[in-house]
C-alpha positions as CSV (number, residue, x, y, z in Angstrom):
1,M,6.2,47.2,-47.0
2,D,7.9,50.0,-48.9
3,K,11.4,49.5,-50.4
4,I,13.6,52.2,-51.9
5,T,16.4,51.4,-54.2
6,M,19.1,53.9,-55.1
7,Q,21.9,53.2,-57.4
8,Y,25.2,55.2,-58.4
9,A,27.8,53.6,-60.5
10,S,28.2,50.0,-59.3
11,C,26.6,50.8,-56.0
12,T,23.2,49.7,-55.1
13,T,21.4,50.5,-51.7
14,Y,18.1,49.3,-50.5
15,F,16.0,50.7,-47.6
16,L,13.2,48.4,-46.7
17,N,10.4,49.5,-44.1
18,Q,8.7,46.3,-42.8
19,D,6.5,48.4,-40.4
20,F,3.0,49.4,-40.8
21,S,4.0,53.1,-39.9
22,D,5.7,55.4,-42.5
23,L,9.4,56.1,-41.7
24,V,11.2,59.0,-43.1
25,Y,14.8,59.2,-44.4
26,C,16.5,62.3,-45.9
27,R,17.7,61.4,-49.6
28,T,20.4,64.0,-49.5
29,D,21.9,62.1,-46.6
30,W,22.2,58.8,-48.6
31,S,25.9,59.0,-49.5
32,A,26.8,59.5,-45.8
33,L,24.7,56.4,-45.2
34,V,26.4,54.3,-47.9
35,T,29.8,55.3,-46.6
36,W,28.9,54.2,-43.0
37,L,27.5,50.9,-44.5
38,V,30.8,50.2,-46.3
39,S,33.0,51.2,-43.3
40,D,31.2,50.5,-40.1
41,C,28.3,48.1,-41.1
42,N,30.4,45.0,-41.7
43,A,30.9,41.7,-40.1
44,A,33.8,43.0,-37.8
45,N,31.0,45.1,-36.2
46,N,28.4,42.2,-36.2
47,A,26.5,43.7,-38.9
48,H,26.7,40.6,-41.2
49,G,28.3,42.3,-44.2
50,R,26.6,45.5,-45.3
51,L,23.2,44.6,-44.1
52,C,22.0,46.5,-41.1
53,V,18.7,45.7,-39.4
54,A,16.9,47.7,-37.0
55,D,16.9,46.2,-33.4
56,D,13.1,45.8,-33.6
57,Q,13.3,44.5,-37.2
58,R,11.1,47.0,-38.7
59,W,13.5,48.1,-41.3
60,Y,16.6,47.3,-42.9
61,I,19.4,48.9,-45.1
62,Q,21.6,46.9,-47.4
63,Y,24.6,48.0,-49.5
64,I,25.5,45.8,-52.6
65,S,28.5,46.7,-55.0
66,S,30.3,44.9,-57.8
67,S,33.3,47.1,-57.0
68,R,34.5,49.7,-54.4
69,S,34.9,52.3,-57.1
70,C,31.5,53.6,-56.4
71,L,32.6,55.2,-53.4
72,R,34.8,57.6,-55.2
73,G,31.9,59.6,-56.3
74,I,30.3,59.9,-52.7
């Protein structure tokens, strides 16, 4: 398993690959991912509050923040 942690201000995001094969994600697109997690990946969209899991459960992405202020820099 490979886990990537990225942090900006009070934002922390995790990308965990639970598969045996490599997954590739573009680091420069990380801010768009965090913005999406905050706005679309929430309980209203059946995403269980900023935790998104692949349909086949081979990876997940999670956003954790102590405040929403971290999004101003994104």
